[in-house]
C-alpha positions as CSV (number, residue, x, y, z in Angstrom):
1,M,22.0,-5.4,-17.9
2,N,20.5,-6.9,-21.3
3,L,18.5,-5.3,-23.7
4,T,15.2,-6.6,-22.8
5,L,15.7,-4.6,-19.2
6,I,17.0,-1.4,-20.9
7,L,13.9,-1.5,-23.4
8,F,11.9,-2.2,-20.4
9,I,13.0,0.7,-18.3
10,V,12.4,2.7,-21.6
11,L,8.9,1.7,-22.1
12,A,8.2,2.0,-18.6
13,A,9.0,5.6,-18.4
14,V,6.9,6.3,-21.5
15,A,4.0,4.3,-20.1
16,V,4.4,6.5,-16.8
17,A,5.1,9.9,-18.9
18,S,1.9,9.4,-21.0
19,A,-0.3,8.6,-18.4
20,A,0.6,11.6,-16.5
21,G,0.0,13.4,-19.9
22,L,-3.4,12.3,-20.1
23,L,-4.1,13.4,-16.3
24,V,-3.2,16.6,-16.8
25,S,-4.0,17.4,-20.6
26,R,-7.1,19.8,-20.5
27,N,-7.5,19.0,-24.4
28,T,-9.4,16.2,-24.6
29,V,-7.4,15.1,-28.5
30,Y,-4.7,15.4,-26.4
31,A,-5.7,13.1,-23.7
32,A,-7.2,10.4,-26.1
33,L,-3.6,10.8,-27.9
34,F,-2.0,10.2,-24.8
35,L,-4.2,7.3,-24.2
36,V,-3.4,5.7,-27.4
37,L,0.2,5.8,-26.6
38,N,0.1,4.2,-23.5
39,F,-1.9,1.7,-25.1
40,A,0.5,1.1,-27.5
41,T,3.9,0.9,-24.5
42,V,1.4,-1.9,-23.0
43,A,1.0,-3.7,-26.2
44,V,4.9,-3.6,-26.7
45,F,5.2,-4.7,-22.9
46,Y,3.0,-8.1,-24.0
47,L,5.3,-8.6,-26.8
48,L,8.1,-8.8,-24.5
49,L,6.6,-11.2,-22.3
50,G,5.8,-13.5,-24.9
51,A,2.4,-12.7,-25.7
52,P,1.9,-11.6,-29.5
53,F,-2.0,-12.7,-29.1
54,I,-2.4,-10.7,-26.6
55,A,-0.7,-7.5,-27.9
56,L,-2.6,-7.7,-30.7
57,A,-5.8,-7.4,-29.4
58,Q,-4.4,-4.6,-27.4
59,V,-3.7,-2.7,-30.0
60,T,-6.3,-3.6,-32.2
61,I,-9.5,-3.0,-30.0
62,Y,-8.0,-0.7,-27.3
63,A,-5.8,1.7,-29.6
64,G,-7.9,0.7,-32.5
65,A,-11.7,0.6,-32.1
66,I,-12.0,1.9,-28.4
67,M,-9.9,5.3,-29.4
68,V,-11.7,5.7,-32.8
69,L,-15.0,6.1,-30.7
70,F,-14.0,8.1,-28.0
71,L,-12.4,10.5,-30.3
72,F,-15.8,10.6,-32.3
73,V,-17.8,11.6,-29.6
74,I,-15.3,14.2,-28.3
75,M,-15.3,15.7,-32.0
76,L,-19.1,14.9,-32.5
77,L,-19.8,16.9,-29.4
78,G,-17.5,19.8,-29.8
79,S,-15.5,20.4,-27.1
80,E,-12.0,19.9,-27.5
81,R,-10.9,21.7,-24.4
82,L,-12.3,21.1,-20.8
83,P,-13.7,23.9,-19.1
84,R,-12.4,25.3,-15.6
85,G,-15.0,23.3,-13.4
86,Q,-15.6,24.0,-9.8
87,V,-13.3,21.9,-7.3
88,L,-15.3,21.1,-4.1
89,S,-13.1,21.0,-0.7
90,W,-13.2,17.2,-0.2
91,Q,-11.9,16.7,-3.4
92,R,-8.4,16.6,-3.3
93,P,-8.1,15.2,0.1
94,L,-10.3,12.1,-1.0
95,A,-7.8,11.9,-4.1
96,I,-4.7,12.0,-2.1
97,V,-6.1,9.5,0.7
98,L,-7.2,6.8,-2.5
99,G,-4.2,7.6,-4.2
100,A,-2.3,6.7,-0.8
101,V,-4.6,3.3,-0.1
102,L,-3.9,2.4,-4.4
103,L,0.0,3.0,-3.7
104,A,-0.3,0.6,-0.5
105,E,-1.7,-1.8,-2.2
106,A,0.3,-2.0,-5.3
107,G,3.3,-2.0,-3.2
108,F,2.1,-5.1,-1.0
109,L,1.0,-7.2,-4.2
110,L,4.6,-6.2,-6.1
111,F,6.0,-7.7,-2.6
112,Q,4.1,-10.7,-2.4
113,R,5.0,-11.3,-6.6
114,L,8.5,-10.9,-5.5
115,R,8.2,-13.5,-2.5
116,L,7.1,-15.8,-5.0
117,T,9.8,-17.9,-6.7
118,A,7.9,-19.8,-8.9
119,S,9.5,-20.4,-12.5
120,L,7.3,-20.4,-15.6
121,A,7.7,-23.6,-17.8
122,N,8.8,-23.2,-20.9
123,P,6.0,-24.4,-23.7
124,E,6.3,-27.6,-25.9
125,A,7.4,-27.2,-29.3
126,S,4.2,-29.8,-30.0
127,V,1.6,-27.4,-28.8
128,N,-1.6,-28.1,-30.4
129,T,-2.6,-24.4,-31.7
130,T,-7.0,-25.2,-31.7
131,E,-6.0,-26.6,-28.3
132,A,-4.3,-23.6,-27.0
133,L,-6.7,-21.1,-28.2
134,R,-9.8,-22.9,-27.1
135,T,-8.3,-23.0,-23.7
136,L,-7.2,-19.5,-23.6
137,G,-11.6,-18.7,-24.6
138,M,-12.4,-21.1,-21.9
139,M,-10.2,-19.3,-19.4
140,L,-11.5,-15.8,-20.5
141,F,-14.9,-16.4,-19.8
142,N,-14.7,-18.3,-17.1
143,Q,-11.9,-18.0,-15.0
144,Y,-11.2,-14.3,-16.1
145,L,-14.8,-13.4,-16.3
146,L,-14.9,-10.5,-13.8
147,P,-12.3,-8.4,-14.8
148,F,-13.2,-8.7,-18.6
149,E,-17.0,-7.2,-17.6
150,V,-14.7,-4.9,-15.2
151,T,-13.2,-3.6,-18.4
152,S,-16.0,-3.4,-19.9
153,V,-18.1,-1.5,-17.5
154,L,-14.5,1.0,-17.2
155,L,-14.9,1.6,-20.9
156,L,-18.5,2.2,-20.7
157,V,-18.1,4.6,-17.6
158,A,-15.0,6.4,-19.3
159,M,-18.1,7.2,-22.4
160,V,-20.5,8.4,-20.2
161,G,-17.9,10.7,-18.1
162,V,-16.8,12.1,-21.9
163,I,-20.3,13.2,-22.8
164,V,-21.0,14.5,-19.3
165,L,-17.7,16.9,-19.7
166,T,-18.7,17.9,-22.8
167,K,-22.5,18.5,-22.7
168,K,-23.3,22.1,-22.4
169,E,-26.0,23.2,-20.5
170,K,-29.2,24.5,-21.4
171,G,-29.0,28.3,-22.3
172,E,-25.4,28.3,-22.3
173,Q,-23.9,30.0,-25.7
174,G,-20.9,27.8,-27.6
């Protein structure tokens, strides 16, 4: 085993543990910090893949700006601990079914990826940097526009979720 594989395995364990910590944490500040740790490990994954620009964007945009915004909203609303909510009887079976579907889909995509044997071409030494950045920008806003927009909607839904979770009902003492 080489050093890159060992680093990948350690980072994968940290990423999975931080995601699990995010899901089970009842303290919203701790959950946000687990999310920052997860963003940082994903940035290191990008560095391992040879994509320093994406890694820098990951740290700057997500772990920096977005998490500062989330922590600001959490602190502004003054609810660091989530109250125990009522669990509806249909939520747990639906969550198990959706989790199984997601796991099956991820397994299928991983199996399809393993069947592909195409190798990546090494970049040439004489690559024009401005042309490469222009191509990256065109791909981001043409080919990858839908994932870009879905990510922005997910962030908006997460922010609204934080506000809804911490909103006090009228007449409730805080």
